[in-house]
N, C-alpha and C positions, 0 to 999 in steps of 0.2 A: 891496667888491671896487674894483679899480682902475678908472679911467676910460680907455677905449681912445682913444687919440689918433688923429684921422684922419691918414692918411699915402698917399703914393703906394704902391701896392701892387707890391712888388719880389719877384722870384723868381730864385734862382740855381741852376744844374744844374752839377755839377761831376763828371767821370768819377771813379769809384773802383772799381777792379778787385776787391780782396781786402778781408778784415777784418783785415789786418796793421796793428797799432796806429799805427805810424809813419806809414804811408800814410793811414789814416782821420783822424788828428790833423792833417795837412797839409791834407787835403780840407775838413774841418769848418771850419778856420780860414779857408781860401780861399773857401768858400761864404758865410759871414758877411761877409768883407771885401768880396765882391763887391756886396753890397746895404748897404755903408755901414760896415760893422764892428760887431762885437757890443757895442762901447763906446758905439755911437749910441743903443742900446736900453736897456742896463742900466747901473748906475753901482754904484760900490764901496759894499758893506754893503747892497744890495738883498738881500731875501729872494726867492730865485728858485726856484720849483718846477718841476723837470723831471718832466713827464708822460709816461713811455714807455707802449708797450703790453704789458702783463703779462697778457694775457687768461687763461693758464692757466699752471699749472706745467710748462712745456715747455722742453726744451734749446734752446739758440740755433740748433742744427742742424736743427731742424724748421722754422724760418723762419716761424714764426707769432708771435713776439714781437720786440721791438726788440733788436738785437744789443748787447751790452755794450759793445763797442768804440766804438759811436757816441756812447753816453751818457757813456763814459770821456773822449771827445774834448771834448764839450761841457763836461763838469766841469772839464777842463784849462783852457779858455778862461775859465770863469767864475771859477775859482780863480786865475787871472793877474789879473784885473780886481779881486779881493777880494770877491766876492759870498758871502752866505751860501746854501750850496746845499742845497736839499731835492730828494728823489727820491721820488715817490709815486704809487700807483695803488691802484684796487679792482678786482679781477679779475672775470671774468664769473661765477665760482663762489666767492661771498663766504662760504660756510659751510665749515666743516671746516678752516678756517685756509688756504685755498687762496692767498689773496693773499702771506701771509707765505712759503708754499712757493714761489710763483712768484718773490719777491724773491730766494730762495737759488738755485733751480734755474737761473734765467735768467742769472746772474752778476752781479745788480745789487748784492748785498751786498758783493761784492768791490770793486766800483766805488766804492761809498759809503765803504768802508774806506779806499781809497788816498787820496781827497780829503777825508776828515773831513766828508762830507756826512751830514746827517740822511736816513735812510731810513724810509719809514712806510708802512703799509697804511692806505689813505684810509678803510677801514672802521672804523677805531678812533680817529680823530683828533676824533670829535664831528661834528656837522652843523649847518647853519644853515639855516633856512627862508628862501627868498627868493621875494617875489612880484613879479609882473611883470603888471600890468594889460593891456599891450599884446601879451602872448603870444597865440598861436593855440591852444596846446594846453597847455603848462606854466604856467599862471598863478602856481602854487605849486609850488616844487621844492626838495628837500633837496640841499644842497651840502656837500662835506667841509669841515670849518672850515679845515683847512690851505690849501685853495684860497682861501679868502677872506681868509685871513691873508697869503697871499704878496704881494710887491709885482709880480712878474713870473711870468707862466705860460708856460712853453715846452713846446708839444706836440712830442712825438718818435715819430710813428707807423711803422709798417711798411707798406710798398708792398704792398696785397693786394686780391684780389677778395673779395667777399662774397656768400653764397647769398642774403641778403635784401636787401641794399642795392646790389648789384653792385660798389661800390667801398667800401673803408673807408680813410679817410686821417686827416689832421690833425683836422677838425672832429668826426668820429665818435669819435676817440679820447678825446674829452672825456666820453664816457659813462662813463669810470672815475673822473670827479669826483664822481660820483653814488654815495654809499655803499650797500653791502649790498642788501637787497631792495628798495630804491627803484628800482633798474633794471628789475626786473621789473614793477614797478607803471607804469613808462613804456611798456613793452609792452603792458600791459593796457589802458592808457588810450588809446595811439595804436596800434591794432591792425591796421594796413594801411600799406602803404609810403607813402601820401601823408601821412597823419597822423604817422607816425613820423618822416618828413623834416622836417615842421613842428616837431616836438618837438625834434629835432637843431638846428634854426634857432634855436629858443627857447632851448635850452641854451647855444648858441654866443653869443647876446646877453646871456644871464645870466652866464656865465663871464667873458666878456671877455678872451680869451687875447691874448697879445702877439706871440710868435714861433712859428714852425714849423720843424721840422728832419726830414725824411724819410729814414730808412732804406731806400734803394732799391738796395743793393749786391746782395742776393739777396731778392727778395720771394716772394710766394706767389700762385699763379693757380689757377683752377679753383674747387673747392669749399671757398674760404676762409670764414672766417678761420683755421680750425684744421685742415681735413681736406683742404686743397689740396696742390698740389705746388710745390716751390721753383722759382722763375724768376730766372734771373741777369738783372738789369737794369744793374747796373754804375754806379750813380750815387748821390750824396747831393743832396738838394734842400733849400734853405733859403729861408725867406720871413718878412717882416715882417707877413704877412697869411695866416691859415690858409686862408680860402676862395680866395685867389689860388694858394696851393699846390696845393689840391686839384683846383682847375680845370686847372692846367698839368699835374699828375700824371696825372690821368684821362685826359687827351688823349695823354701820352706812353705810357699802357698800351693806346691803341687805341680808346678810347670817345669819343664826343662828351660834352663837359663837361656838356651839358644833359641827358644820360641819367642822370646822377648826381642823384637828386632833391633832395639836400641842396644840392648847388650851385645847381640851379634855383630853390628856395626863397630862398636867400640873395640871388640876383640879382633875384628877383622883389621882394624887399623894399628893394631899392637899397642893400644892404649893400656890394655892390661892382659895378662895371661892368667885365666881362671885357676890353673894348677899352683900359682903363686900365692893365692890368697890364704892367709892364716885365720882360721876361725876359733873363736874361744867361746865357750859355753855350749850348750845343748842345741843341736840343731834338729829338734822336733817338726815333723810335717803337720801343718795345719791347712788341710786341703780346703782351697777356696772354689766355689762354684764359679764356672766361667760364664762370661756374658752370653746372652742369647745370639748375639752377632757372630760369635766364635764357634766354629764347628772343625770337626776333623774327620776326613773320610780317608779310609785306607789307600785309595789310589794315588795320593800324594798331591804334589803341587802343580802337575801338569795341566790341570783344568781351571787355572787361574782365570784365564779370559772367559771361559764359559760360565765360571762363578759370577764375575763381575756383570755379566749380562744378564744371566738367567737365575742364578741361585743367590741374588741379593737379599739383604735384609735392609729394608728401605725404612727410613722416617716418615711417619704420617702424623698429622695434627689432630688430636682429639678435641674437636670444636665445642663439646659439651664442658671439657675441663678449662679450655683456653679462656684466658681473661683479656685477649687481644692486647698485650702490652707491646708486641712486635719486636720483642728483644731477639726472637730467633730471626726474624727478617733483617733486622739491622746488623745482626752479626754473621749472617751467612757468608762465607768467604768468595762464593761464587754467584752470589745474589740469585739462588734457586727458589726462594720463597717470595710470592708475590702478595700484593695488598689484600687478597682474599684468603691469604693463608693456605694456598695450595702450594705443593712442593713438585717441581718440575724435574721429573726422574732423569731427564736426559742431561740435565745440567749438574745434578746433585753428584757430588765426589764421594759420598759415604764417609764424610769425616765425623759425623754425628754430633757436631758442635751444638746443633739446635736441641738435640737430646740433652747434651751436657748442661747447657745453660738455662733451660726453661725452669722458671721459679715455681711452676704449677704442676711439673711433671705431666704436661699435656702431650708431650712428643712421644709417640708409640712407635715401637719397631716391629714392622711387619715383613714377614717373609714373602717372596714371590710364591705363587702357586706351586712351581715346580720345586723349589726349595723345600716347602711344606711337605710336598708329597715324598720327596727323596729322604727327608728327615724322618718321616714316619717309617718308611721302608728299612732304612739303615738303622734306625734305632732298635727295631724288631730283631735285626741282625747283628746288633751290637757293634756296628762299624761307626755309629755316630758318637762323638765325643763332646759332652757338654759340662762335665765336671772334671 
């Protein structure tokens, strides 16, 4: 892997109202120029891996995946410099050829063809075992070989909320550098938000990405990363530091940056000091609706155990919408879903992977009776925060 050079974290925010290719081309170039120019970070002949968010085979209009126009603009700039361009991801559903399907349905194949880029499913490039004795969770991890072979890695996420992590951005986008069922193993090993966030911090320090480019023209709010609603934010955000990008964007979306546990973990590890981030452009707040799984009660965090046991929001399968593809069953990291499509609450770790990957949106999120009752009471008292 490449060595990540310490540099002043810079973030640029540029207004971009539509996905019109000429407008996006202009904005992406401007965004990088504001942080010193793309040539400052890449050089001719560099093998540059663009890592978009291709979570599922969904059309760009669903606002769940990185829009192809943003990747196209980035390819245009890298082509101008003379880089060797790779585009790759491993989707959340690695079976049944879903990554390759996502490459086609999201429009990435057309972008690759236009710029003679090498496009790949990171499930099929082979993997490398990387050990990190200083890691808190992932002391040994499988990373796609193409990620290791690349000279430069650029994370190109979508601006979205997430039912498990609240926010998913440039750092969590690196989950797609882990091929195949190894992603499920991470959820099994790190089966709560605290340990999972440490795992994402470990992954960041292992992959050592170089640049981030956020598609924030139309993001997703509510029950993201796949079942939320489109939210127009009207911006492109670029950075030479993925953590800085996530800190700034999460605040733009109306969250405290330390509410995002991955941000908090990387700040605690002294990977970044938020006060050192230089922001160029207008930091307008575009408040995103929170997922239904996320609530905030004034009593604070001392009720975590009570919450987990009695105030949970649990996944349930809507059998009227279910097409019995069994993708949820096959990808549950703790085998909590049986052949009759029942979900064992005693085994479920509330990672919500089933909800995230269901192609039919047949996984519903259902609060326990006590949670529903308290929500009604606290909402009337304005103690309950969902937006």
